N, C-alpha and C positions, 0 to 999 in steps of 0.2 A: 132931745135925749128922749132913750127909752123910760118906761117906769116900770118898775120890777111888778107884777102880777103876786098878789096877793092868795092863796090859796086855801080855797073854808075848808074846815073838819069837816069828813064824815060821819062825824060821830056827835060831835057837839054844833059844829055849827061856826065855830070861831075860825075870822079869817085870821092867818096865820104869815107872818113875812117869809119870804123865799131865804133858804137855809136852813131853816129844821126838819130834821127829818119826824119827827111827833108831834102831836100836839101840844104845846102846853100846858093847857085845861085838863083832855083826859087821857093824855099820851097814846093817843092812839096813832098810829103810822100813816103820814101822809104821802102819798102815791107820788108825786111828782118827785118830793124831794128824796124821798127810798133810791130811786132808779139814780139820783146823782150820786145819792152816797154808794150806792155799790160799786158803780161806774169808775167814780175818787177808789175804794178797796179793792177793786177787778188791776185798775193800772199799780195799784200799790204793789201789790202778790208780784205782778209781772215783773216788775223792776225789781224786786227781790231774788227770785228766781234767776236772771238775769244776770246779776249780781253775783250768785252763788256758783253760777256756770263761770264766771269771770274768773273766779275763785280759784276752783277748782284746774282749770288751762294754765294758770299760773305757775301751783302749785307743780302740773306735772313738768312742768316747762322748767322748773328749777329741778327738780326730779333727775330727770337727763341728762341736765348742763353740770351736776354732781356726778353721775355715774362715769363720764364722758370724762373726766378730769380727773378723776381716782384713777380713772385706766391707761390715763397717757402719765398721770404719777409714779404709776408701777412702775412702767416701764423705766423711769430714771434713776430708780430705786436699788435696781440688779448693779452690784458693787461691780465695778472694772477690776479685771482682773491685772495682779501685782505686776509690776515689773521683774518681780526676780522668778515671781513662776512664769511665766512667758519667756526668761534665759532659762530656767532647768529644764523647760517643754524643748528647746531647741537642742540643748544641751543632748539630751536622751536619745531626740533623735538623729544627730548626727552619731554617737552610739552606733546607732543598731542600725545604720544604712549599710547593708548587703549588698558584694558587687554583683553586677550587671553580669547574668550567666548567659554565655552564646549558647546558641541549637547544639545541639550533637552533631557533630563530624562523623563522616562516614564510616570511621571504625567504632564508634558507639562511645567517644571518649568526650563528656561535657568539658567543654573549654572556659574561660572566663573571661571577661574582657576588665582591665583594671586599667582607671586612668590617670591612678600616679602610681609609682613604684612603693611597696612597702617601705618606711621608712628603720622598721626596727623588727625581729626575729618575733618577737609577742604579734605583731601585724599580719606577717608572713604567716604562723601556724594560722591563724583567725581564718586569713583567706582560703587557704587550703583546706580548711577545717569546714566551713562554708560549700566550698566544692564539692567536698566529699557526702554533706548533710544532701545538698543539693543533685548530685547525683542516684543516692538511696531514694532520695522522693521521684525519681521521675522512672525508678525501675519499682518502683512501688514496692518499698522497703522498709516502712515505714519503721523508723529507730529513732532513739537520741543518743546523740553523739556526745560524749565529754573526757575531756582531757586529764591524765593523773599522771604527772611527771613525764615518760615518756613512753605512756601506753596510753590506748586510746578504747577507752569504753563503749559499746554498743549496748543499749540497752532494748530490747525486739523483738516480737512475737513470729518475727520470721527469718530468725537465726539458723533454724533449720532450712529454708527456702533454697532451692537450687541457685538461683539465681545471687546470692548473698556470695558467696565465696570470689565469683568472675568480677561484682563489683566491686568488690576491693582488690582485688587483685589492679581492674583499671586504675585507680589513687592509689596506690600502694609505694611507687617512685616517687610523688608527689607530698607525701606524706611523710617518707623516709626521708627527703629534703629538707625538713623544715624540723629534723629534730625526734620524729616518732618511730620505734624501733619493734613494737608489739603492739598487736589489736586482740581485743578482748570480747566476746560476743554474749550477753544474757538476757536469756529470758527472763520476761517482766515481771514472776516471781522466785527470782534469784537464783535459778538453776544454770549453772557456769556448761553453753552449750559445745563450745571452741575455743581455742586461743591457738594465732599464730603468730609468728614475725612478716616484719615488712622489709 
C-alpha cells in the first residue's frame, strides 16, 4: 500500500499532509498541492463551458422546431372557401361564357358556332350582340354595345371611322332578325355621330 508523502512548507518547515493547498501554520502555498487544485479548477471550468454550449445548442434546436411548427400551422389556418361561394363563382362563369366565334369567311363575315340552339329570344339577342361586338373588335372599332328596347347604342371613339358603317352593314340582318330596328353611334363625350335603321 502506497503511503502518501507529506510536503514540507518552504516558509516554516512544517510537514503538511497531502491535500492542503496552503500551510496551516503560515498559510504559504504548497507547490504540489497548488498544481493539483489548479488542475481540478481547470477541469471544472471546462465542464461548465461544455454544459453552456450544450444548453445553447438545445435552445437553438427548440427555436427551429417552433418556427417550423408555426409555419406549418399557418397554412392550415387559411379558411377554406364556403360551398356557397364556389357555387356562386360557377354560376357567374356560366353566365358570362361567350359563344365560340369561327374565323372570318372569304366574304369577311364573322360566323359563330353554337353548341346548342338558344332557348329564348333573350338568348338569341345576347348571342347576336356577342357576334356583333366580336366583329367590331376584329375590325379594330373599339366600342361598348348596349341595347335599349329595339335600339342598339354604340359608344365609341371610332364612330366616324370609314369601316364602321360597312361593319354594321355586315351584321344588320342578324341584328334585325332578333328584333333590333335602329342603331345609334355616340362618341365617348356624348355627341351623336349617326343614327340609322337596320
